[in-house]
N, C-alpha and C positions, 0 to 999 in steps of 0.2 A: 183640812184646808179646802176651800172651795176654789174651783177653777174660774178664771175670768170668763164672763159671758161675752159673746159676740154682740156688737151693737145691733139693736133691732132697727127695723125700717124707719121708725119715727125718729130715733136718735140720729140715724144717718141723715135723714132729711133736715133735721135741726142743725146739724153740723154743716151741711151743705149750704143752708140758708146763711149761717154766720159767715162762711167763707165767701159767698156771693156778695154779702154786704161789705165785707172788708175789701174785696176787689173793687167794688163800686166806689167806695170811699177813696181808694188809691187812684182810680181813674179820674175821679172828680178833682182831686188835688192836683194831679198831673195836668189836667186840662186847664185848670185855673193858673198854674204856673206858666204854662206855655202861652196862654192868652195874655197874662200880665207882661211877660217878657216881650211878646210881639208888640204890644202897645208901647212899652218903654222904649224899645229899639226904634220903632217907627217914629216916635217923638224925637229921639236923638238924631235920627236920619234927617230930620227937617232943619236941624240947627245949621247955622252958617259954618262952613268948613268941615262938615261931617264927612266921615269916610263913606264913600259911595257904596260900599258893601253892606252898610248897616240896614238899608232898605231891603236888600236881598235876604239878609239873615232874619229880619223881622217877618218877612213873607214866609220863610220856612217855619218859623214859630207859629204863625197864623194858621198855616196849613196843618201843622201838627195839632194845634188846638181843635181845629175843625174835625180832623180824623178822630181824635180822642172823644170829641162830642158824640160822634156816631157810635163809637164803642160804648160810651156811657148809655146812650139810648138803647142799644141792643142788650146790654147787660141788665138794664132796668126792666126791659120786657121779659127777659129770662127770669129775673128775680120775681116778678109779679106772677108768672106761671108757676114758679116753684112755691111761692107763698100759697097759692090756691091748692096745690097738691098737698102741701104741709097741713093746711087746715083740714083737708079731707082725712088725712091720716090721724090728726088729733081727734077729730070727731069720731072716727072709727075706734080709736083707743079708749074713748069715753063710753063707747057702746051706743053712740047716737045713731 
């Protein structure tokens, strides 16, 4: 029976890339939900007789969407850097 081998550097980098992509997708969905909720509540806040707190809640969602947008941008930059490193590892593994 053979013992399991430890993942090599390329396998680790590929797994990290998948994880970064999953995180990015999660952040993008969260930002979209926050943005959508902000717009929905802002619209409701404009209706006659609307609860005065709806505008405040909408603003909190807007701020959250903005913050998540910054996190998306940061994670995208990290992913791009990681993709470049991964491509170098792939080239090295092919003997290029």
